[in-house]
VOVEXVEX-545737 format. One record per residue: x, y, z of N, C-alpha, C in turn; residue in one letter. Coordinates in steps of 0.1 Angstrom, whole numbers. Atoms other than C-alpha are relative to their C-alpha. Layout:
<sites>
X,Y,Z,X,Y,Z,X,Y,Z,A $
...
</sites>
This chain:
<sites>
0,-12,8,947,852,-1407,-5,-2,-14,M $
6,2,13,930,858,-1440,10,-5,-11,E $
-8,4,11,943,842,-1471,-5,7,-13,R $
4,-9,11,940,869,-1498,8,-4,-13,N $
-7,5,12,947,857,-1534,6,12,-8,A $
-5,-11,8,955,892,-1547,14,4,5,R $
-14,-5,-3,991,904,-1549,0,15,-1,N $
0,-15,0,1002,940,-1546,-2,6,-13,L $
3,-7,13,1003,948,-1583,-15,-1,-4,P $
15,1,3,967,935,-1587,-8,10,9,E $
7,-9,-9,956,956,-1557,2,14,-5,T $
-3,-13,5,973,987,-1572,-9,2,-13,V $
7,-2,12,956,981,-1606,-15,2,3,L $
14,-1,-4,922,976,-1589,-3,14,5,L $
2,-13,-6,926,1009,-1570,0,11,-11,S $
0,-10,11,935,1028,-1601,-13,-1,-9,I $
12,1,8,906,1014,-1620,-12,5,7,R $
11,-4,-8,882,1022,-1592,0,15,5,G $
-2,-14,-5,895,1058,-1587,-12,9,-4,R $
11,-9,4,867,1074,-1607,-13,-4,6,K $
12,5,-6,841,1053,-1589,-1,4,15,M $
0,-3,-14,850,1066,-1554,-11,10,4,R $
11,-7,-4,823,1082,-1534,2,15,-1,K $
-1,-15,1,816,1119,-1541,-5,6,13,A $
5,-6,-12,797,1124,-1508,1,-11,11,T $
0,9,-11,796,1108,-1474,-15,-4,4,S $
13,5,-4,765,1087,-1465,1,-10,11,T $
-1,9,-11,759,1068,-1433,-2,-15,-5,P $
1,14,4,764,1030,-1436,-13,-6,5,R $
11,7,-4,734,1008,-1435,4,-12,9,K $
-4,10,-10,736,986,-1404,-3,-14,-5,R $
2,14,4,740,949,-1412,-10,-6,10,V $
9,6,-9,712,928,-1398,7,-8,11,E $
-6,7,-12,721,915,-1363,12,7,6,G $
-12,-7,-5,750,939,-1359,-4,9,11,A $
3,-9,-11,751,957,-1326,9,12,1,E $
-9,-11,-1,781,980,-1330,7,3,-13,M $
-9,-5,11,799,1001,-1356,14,3,7,V $
-14,-2,-6,837,999,-1348,8,6,-11,V $
-9,-6,10,865,1018,-1365,14,1,5,A $
-14,-3,-3,903,1022,-1366,4,11,-9,S $
-4,-12,8,918,1055,-1377,14,5,4,Y $
-13,-7,-3,954,1066,-1379,-1,15,-5,N $
3,-14,4,949,1104,-1378,12,8,-4,V $
-12,-6,5,985,1112,-1386,3,14,7,H $
-2,-12,-8,987,1138,-1358,-8,12,-5,K $
9,-10,6,958,1156,-1375,6,9,-11,C $
-6,-7,11,980,1166,-1404,-5,-7,-13,I $
6,6,11,963,1160,-1437,10,-1,-12,G $
-8,2,12,976,1152,-1472,4,14,-6,T $
-4,-14,4,976,1190,-1478,10,6,9,D $
-10,-5,-10,1001,1193,-1449,-5,10,10,R $
6,-9,-9,977,1213,-1429,-4,-7,13,K $
4,5,-13,973,1207,-1391,-14,5,3,F $
14,-4,-2,935,1206,-1386,-7,-10,8,D $
7,10,-9,921,1187,-1356,-15,0,-2,P $
14,0,2,886,1199,-1363,-4,-8,-12,E $
2,9,11,888,1182,-1397,0,-14,3,R $
0,14,-4,898,1150,-1381,-13,-4,8,T $
13,2,-7,868,1153,-1357,-12,-2,-9,A $
11,1,10,845,1158,-1387,0,-14,-6,R $
0,14,6,857,1125,-1402,-6,-10,10,V $
6,9,-10,849,1108,-1369,-15,1,1,I $
14,-2,0,815,1123,-1369,-7,-6,-12,R $
5,7,12,810,1110,-1404,-2,-15,2,E $
0,14,-2,817,1075,-1393,-11,-4,11,I $
10,2,-11,795,1078,-1361,2,-14,6,S $
-3,14,-6,812,1047,-1344,-5,-1,14,P $
3,3,-14,802,1030,-1312,14,-2,8,D $
-13,1,-6,839,1022,-1306,10,4,-11,V $
-10,-3,10,869,1037,-1324,14,1,7,I $
-14,-1,-4,907,1033,-1320,7,10,-8,A $
-7,-10,8,928,1062,-1330,15,-2,2,L $
-14,1,-1,965,1061,-1337,6,14,-3,Q $
-7,-13,2,990,1091,-1337,-9,12,4,E $
9,-11,-5,965,1112,-1317,7,9,10,A $
-8,-9,-9,992,1127,-1295,13,4,-7,D $
-13,-4,5,1024,1146,-1302,10,-11,3,N $
-9,11,-2,1052,1120,-1306,11,5,9,R $
-12,-5,-8,1079,1142,-1290,-4,11,10,F $
3,-11,-10,1081,1169,-1263,-9,-5,11,G $
9,4,-10,1052,1168,-1239,-10,-10,-4,D $
9,10,5,1033,1144,-1261,-15,3,3,R $
14,-4,-3,1001,1164,-1256,-9,-5,-11,A $
10,4,9,969,1153,-1271,-4,11,-10,G $
2,-9,10,958,1169,-1303,-15,3,-3,L $
14,-2,3,920,1166,-1304,-7,7,12,L $
8,-5,-11,893,1184,-1284,-10,-11,4,D $
8,11,-4,879,1154,-1266,-13,4,6,L $
12,-4,-7,854,1173,-1246,-11,4,-11,N $
9,-3,11,838,1187,-1278,-4,-12,-7,R $
3,13,8,840,1153,-1295,-11,-8,8,L $
10,7,-9,821,1138,-1265,-14,7,-2,E $
12,-7,2,794,1165,-1268,-7,-3,-13,I $
5,1,13,790,1160,-1305,-3,-15,-4,E $
1,14,4,793,1122,-1307,-4,-10,11,T $
2,9,-11,789,1107,-1272,12,-9,3,G $
-11,9,-2,823,1091,-1275,9,6,12,L $
-8,-3,-11,844,1091,-1243,13,-8,0,V $
-13,8,1,881,1080,-1240,1,-10,12,P $
-4,9,-10,892,1050,-1221,11,6,9,V $
-9,-7,-8,911,1064,-1191,14,-7,0,P $
-14,5,-1,949,1061,-1189,7,6,11,I $
-8,-6,-11,975,1068,-1163,13,5,-6,T $
-13,-5,5,1008,1087,-1168,-1,15,-4,G $
-1,-14,5,1012,1118,-1189,-14,6,0,N $
13,-6,-1,983,1141,-1180,-4,8,-13,S $
3,-8,12,986,1160,-1213,-4,-9,-12,K $
3,9,11,983,1129,-1235,-14,-5,0,A $
13,6,1,950,1116,-1249,1,-15,3,H $
-1,15,-1,962,1080,-1250,13,-5,4,G $
-12,7,-4,990,1056,-1246,9,-2,-12,W $
-9,0,11,1019,1061,-1270,-8,3,-13,R $
7,-5,12,995,1078,-1294,-13,-8,-2,G $
13,8,2,967,1051,-1291,-11,5,9,N $
11,-5,-8,934,1065,-1280,-12,-10,-3,V $
12,8,2,903,1043,-1275,-12,7,5,L $
12,-7,-3,869,1059,-1275,-12,-9,-1,L $
12,8,1,835,1043,-1268,-12,8,5,F $
13,-7,-2,798,1053,-1265,-7,-6,12,K $
8,5,-10,782,1029,-1241,8,-11,8,R $
-6,9,-8,792,1007,-1212,9,6,11,G $
-9,-4,-10,816,1009,-1183,13,-7,0,T $
-13,6,1,853,1004,-1183,3,-7,13,V $
-3,9,-11,862,975,-1160,15,1,4,R $
-14,1,-2,899,974,-1165,8,5,-12,D $
-8,-5,11,927,990,-1186,14,-4,2,V $
-14,3,-1,962,979,-1193,7,7,-12,H $
-8,-7,10,989,1000,-1211,12,-9,-2,Q $
-11,10,3,1013,976,-1228,11,6,-9,I $
-12,-4,8,1048,985,-1240,3,-11,-10,K $
-3,10,10,1055,967,-1273,15,0,-3,L $
-14,1,3,1090,955,-1281,4,6,-14,P $
-5,-5,13,1111,971,-1309,7,13,2,G $
-8,-12,-1,1132,1001,-1317,-9,13,2,L $
9,-11,-1,1102,1025,-1319,-8,-1,12,E $
8,0,-11,1081,1036,-1290,-15,-4,-3,P $
14,4,4,1050,1015,-1298,-7,-6,12,R $
8,5,-12,1022,1004,-1275,-14,-6,-4,G $
13,5,1,989,987,-1271,-8,3,12,A $
9,-3,-11,959,997,-1250,-11,-11,1,L $
9,11,-2,938,969,-1236,-11,4,10,V $
11,-4,-9,904,977,-1222,-11,-11,1,A $
11,9,-2,877,955,-1207,-12,9,3,E $
12,-9,-1,843,972,-1212,-13,-8,2,I $
13,6,-3,811,960,-1195,-11,7,-8,D $
10,-6,8,785,966,-1221,-14,1,7,L $
12,1,-8,757,956,-1198,3,-9,12,D $
-2,9,-12,752,934,-1167,5,-13,-3,E $
-4,14,3,760,902,-1185,10,-1,-11,S $
-10,2,11,784,910,-1214,11,10,2,R $
-13,-8,-1,820,923,-1214,7,-2,-13,T $
-8,0,12,840,932,-1245,14,4,3,L $
-14,-5,-1,877,933,-1246,4,6,-13,R $
-5,-6,12,893,957,-1271,15,3,2,V $
-15,-2,1,930,958,-1280,2,10,-11,I $
-4,-11,10,940,991,-1297,15,1,-1,A $
-15,1,1,975,989,-1311,5,7,-13,A $
-7,-5,11,999,1005,-1334,14,-7,-1,H $
-12,8,1,1026,981,-1346,11,8,-8,L $
-12,-6,5,1061,990,-1358,2,-1,-15,G $
-3,0,15,1075,997,-1393,9,-12,-4,L $
-9,11,4,1101,969,-1391,-7,-14,2,L $
7,13,0,1089,934,-1399,3,-9,12,R $
-4,7,-12,1109,918,-1371,-7,5,12,R $
7,-6,-12,1093,942,-1346,-14,-4,0,S $
15,4,1,1058,934,-1359,-2,-14,4,R $
1,14,-4,1064,897,-1355,1,-1,15,S $
-1,1,-15,1075,902,-1318,-12,6,6,E $
12,-7,-6,1046,926,-1312,-12,-8,-1,Q $
11,9,2,1021,902,-1326,0,-11,10,A $
-1,10,-10,1034,876,-1302,-5,5,14,R $
4,-6,-12,1028,900,-1273,-16,1,0,V $
14,0,1,992,904,-1285,-6,-14,4,V $
5,14,-4,988,866,-1283,2,-3,15,L $
-2,2,-14,1003,866,-1248,-12,7,8,D $
11,-6,-7,976,891,-1238,-13,-8,-1,I $
12,9,2,949,868,-1252,1,-12,9,M $
-1,12,-8,962,838,-1233,2,2,15,S $
-3,-2,-14,969,855,-1200,-13,5,7,S $
12,-4,-7,933,865,-1193,-12,-9,-4,V $
12,9,4,898,849,-1194,-4,2,-14,D $
4,-1,13,887,841,-1228,-14,7,-1,E $
12,-7,2,860,865,-1239,0,7,-14,R $
0,-6,13,848,883,-1271,10,12,0,P $
-11,-10,1,878,904,-1282,1,6,-14,T $
-2,-7,12,884,930,-1309,15,5,0,L $
-13,-6,2,919,939,-1322,-2,11,-11,L $
2,-12,9,918,974,-1338,14,7,-1,L $
-12,-9,1,947,994,-1352,7,0,-13,G $
-9,0,12,973,1003,-1377,11,-10,3,D $
-10,10,-2,993,971,-1378,12,0,-10,L $
-12,-4,8,1016,984,-1405,5,-12,-8,N $
-4,12,8,1017,950,-1424,-7,0,-13,E $
6,0,13,1011,953,-1461,1,-14,-7,W $
-1,13,6,1021,917,-1469,-12,-8,4,R $
11,9,-3,993,891,-1471,5,-14,-1,L $
-4,14,1,994,854,-1468,12,-4,8,G $
-11,6,-8,1025,834,-1457,11,10,3,N $
-11,-10,-2,1048,865,-1459,-4,10,11,R $
4,-10,-10,1028,885,-1433,6,-3,13,S $
-5,1,-13,1044,892,-1400,-11,-3,10,A $
12,2,-9,1009,888,-1385,-5,-14,0,L $
5,14,2,1006,851,-1393,-1,-7,14,N $
1,6,-13,1011,842,-1356,-14,3,6,T $
13,-3,-6,977,858,-1349,-11,-10,-6,L $
10,8,7,960,832,-1371,-8,-9,9,H $
7,9,-9,952,808,-1342,-11,6,7,T $
11,-8,-8,932,835,-1324,-9,7,-9,T $
9,-8,9,919,857,-1352,0,-6,-14,F $
-1,7,13,918,831,-1379,-11,4,-10,G $
11,-1,9,883,838,-1393,-3,15,-2,H $
1,-14,2,887,874,-1405,-4,3,-14,T $
3,-4,14,873,892,-1435,13,4,-7,P $
-12,-4,7,897,900,-1463,5,14,4,P $
-5,-13,-3,921,929,-1457,-4,10,-10,A $
5,-11,9,910,962,-1471,10,11,-1,V $
-10,-11,1,934,988,-1485,-5,13,6,P $
3,-13,-6,935,1021,-1465,11,10,-2,T $
-12,-9,1,969,1036,-1474,6,-1,-14,F $
2,-14,-4,977,1060,-1489,-15,4,-3,P $
14,-4,1,943,1078,-1486,-4,4,-13,S $
4,-4,13,945,1093,-1520,-2,-11,-10,G $
1,11,9,949,1060,-1538,3,-13,8,L $
-4,10,-9,947,1032,-1512,3,-14,-7,P $
-4,12,5,966,1001,-1521,6,-10,11,V $
-6,8,-10,981,988,-1488,-10,-1,12,L $
10,2,-10,959,972,-1461,8,0,14,A $
-7,-2,-12,978,986,-1431,-8,-1,13,L $
9,-1,-12,948,990,-1408,-9,-12,0,D $
8,13,-1,929,960,-1395,-10,1,11,R $
10,2,-10,898,951,-1375,-2,-15,0,I $
1,15,-1,898,915,-1362,-8,-3,13,M $
7,5,-12,876,895,-1338,4,-14,2,G $
-4,13,-3,883,863,-1320,-11,-10,-1,N $
12,9,2,849,847,-1328,-4,0,-15,R $
4,1,14,838,834,-1362,-13,8,-2,H $
12,-8,3,813,859,-1377,-1,13,9,G $
1,-11,-9,820,885,-1350,1,14,-8,M $
-3,-12,8,833,911,-1375,-5,-2,-14,V $
5,1,13,816,918,-1408,0,13,-7,S $
1,-12,8,813,943,-1436,11,10,2,A $
-12,-9,-2,848,957,-1432,2,8,-13,V $
-3,-9,11,854,987,-1455,7,12,4,E $
-6,-13,-3,874,1019,-1458,-11,10,-1,A $
9,-11,1,855,1050,-1450,7,11,-9,H $
-6,-7,11,863,1067,-1483,-9,11,-4,D $
8,-12,4,849,1102,-1486,10,12,-4,T $
-9,-11,3,862,1135,-1499,8,6,12,P $
-7,-6,-12,870,1147,-1464,10,-10,6,L $
-10,9,-6,887,1115,-1452,12,-2,-9,S $
-11,2,9,909,1114,-1483,11,11,2,R $
-10,-11,-2,926,1147,-1473,3,2,15,V $
-2,-3,-15,923,1146,-1434,12,-7,5,A $
-11,7,-5,950,1120,-1430,6,-8,-12,S $
-6,8,11,974,1098,-1451,-6,-15,1,D $
8,12,-1,952,1068,-1439,-14,3,-1,H $
14,0,-1,916,1062,-1446,-4,-7,13,L $
5,8,-12,896,1051,-1415,-5,-14,-5,P $
6,13,3,886,1014,-1415,-12,-2,9,L $
12,2,-8,851,1005,-1403,-5,-14,-2,T $
6,13,1,832,973,-1396,-12,-1,9,A $
11,3,-9,801,959,-1379,4,-11,9,F $
-4,11,-10,804,937,-1348,-13,-6,5,V $
11,8,-5,780,910,-1338,4,-7,13,H $
-4,6,-13,781,899,-1302,-10,-11,4,L $
</sites>
């Protein structure tokens, strides 16, 4: 795991100082040389913005701003009741080319325990819906995607718990996933809910597999991001680069999290 020298007060101070410098408009990211994919993780907060308005179309507009090849969404379904999906996935596919990784179970839900994984190219070879331990109903969605005839990418989309002990147990489950299948290029995307960095982080057990990761980037709260709750990690050195928050006027109000984006080299 990354070793970030900044502590929380320093991160807060930097966010306050940089508040006036935040982007006034959204502009497409310039692709890093050699990068094949734009990936993103986005906690959409059940499509409820910081203005307390339920607006799935606004959430979809943020996704269109990012224009990802792969994106993991968290809190994309109702948490209670019939747990129905909240986005218009058919329209999103028409507008962006993104299609959801298929799941089994609740026909009204978009994803697994709120986790939705969308991708543009390739064929899904296999999908696993993993229940994560803890008091809250958390889960991980593991997909094997054949990008072409010779390359397969594994993506783990996860939303970890609010309790530190639960996050530690859930991180160990992720490690079990990595050790129980053939070693291949793997991305871990999601809201991992860990604001601590360094030795105090509940995610330290992931260091052996995802050791060479870029520094954590603050994404929460979206109005003044100081906590790096959302992460994008790869199990190969140099696989993930140019990680940054998608910080635009629209994304600041669409959810309490900013989306996190990165380039992937395969």
